[in-house]
Phi, psi and omega in degrees: 000141174222153177212159178255173180305335180278357180089011176284130191242141170229129181090189182205166178246315188230009185077015174120353183292315187245354188301317182295318180293317181297317182298320177299314180298320184289311185290335178273350178079018181269000179218127180049050184294320183229338181230154176306146183216137172271139180215144182236129171262138179090037177298326180240160179297325178297316180292320179299319177295321178297319181279347183083020178284156178304150184307123179076003184268169170213166183232116176269132178228155173241122178255125183235114178284131182240113173274153179284053181282166180297321179293317176295320177298318178295316180302312184282336172293319175299316179298315179300319180293324179292321178294321178298326178276008183055049177238149177271147179212139185251137175251117180251115184245118178264104184287341176291323183251357184055043176242150179229130176241141178248124183231133175285134180235157182273340182215163182284135178244146178296148173301142176213150174222119176269106186292323180297312181270354181057045185241124180251131178233128181223121177261132177256130180231166179292157176303139178292141179250145171233123177255119180256121179263113178099142180263165180150175181298314182295318178301318180302311182290322178301312180302315184292314181290324179296325176293327176296328178272010174073028173278149169270115192259130172238126180254123188241130175200126180288353181264101185302322181295327177291320179294325181297332180282349183269120180236079181237118180293143171093347182261162174256129178253131183234120178262077180214170172292134188296330186295316182292322179298310183297315181298324184281329191242341188252012184274061170206167191281003177257015183242148177229147181231130177234133179256111189230020191279339186074356178255112184304327180296317185285311181302311182302321180294319175301316179294318180298324174292320182294324178297340178274001183250176173256024179309142185282343181215136177224119181224160182217134183274145180152160177290176177297322176296314179299321180295320177298318178296317181298313178304316178298317177299316185292322177300317176295338177267020176068023169283132185278164175296324177299317178296317181297332179298344180278344189279127175264103181201135357302144188287149174092163175275134183289098180243017183073024183292141179230316183275158178308317177292327178290322178295320179298317178302317183292324180295313182287335174297316178294312178304317181294320179295314179297318179298327178269010174060041177260146176275124183299312177306312178298320176303318180290321176298314180297320181293321180291321177297319180299316180294315183294330180287333180283000000 
């Protein structure tokens, strides 16, 4: 979350529990007026209840005042240029010495603050991308829901007439063969690829392109029988068994989905789980145990 002296806010901390109180403290200058400051909401059970925090919970925050100095401007310009190039970059702020270092990293790292060392580390990464191969009702719902999750969505289909029928604001439509597009644009760890065309020629080309990238998720829609046939075809096209291990098919988490929007939900649920490094079998077991306990 960030705000300016006038109280204009971008982002959030708790979904609304503490923002009003924090904003008052910041605009009045009673918190981190000139130096970074650690602050905890919910020191007592009474305060946690008053703020609407979970029972017994607390919220630790670090407030860092940023002046429009030359060094800050240069640091954030460097961060912006890396994001534009779809590269991760880490900002390390040592509040004990008031020094900041910017370091290029190969992968996204979780935010961390070492209270003992007064050291804040924050990795900025490019926006997640979702490449959808093939048009159709499921593709439309996946594209719409993915945008809600802040994915940059690219819809690929070599059939111009099919693309012309798609009217979804905010997405990029590409009328080319999917393998070349995916190799050129999806080769980073912030990208996911889903093959949803129902046309084996188009889907297979998209998947072959995806296997040549480091995309964190590759999935294809179809029944178990369709999946088995697809695996056999890809093996004949010199796709290795190791590459096929990356394929999520049949696509999505099994939630009994039947309609296109339900299928889209199951697809994005699986992508979200993989993105958060969760094991799908363990996730389903945990979910079933939770339901049975209720």
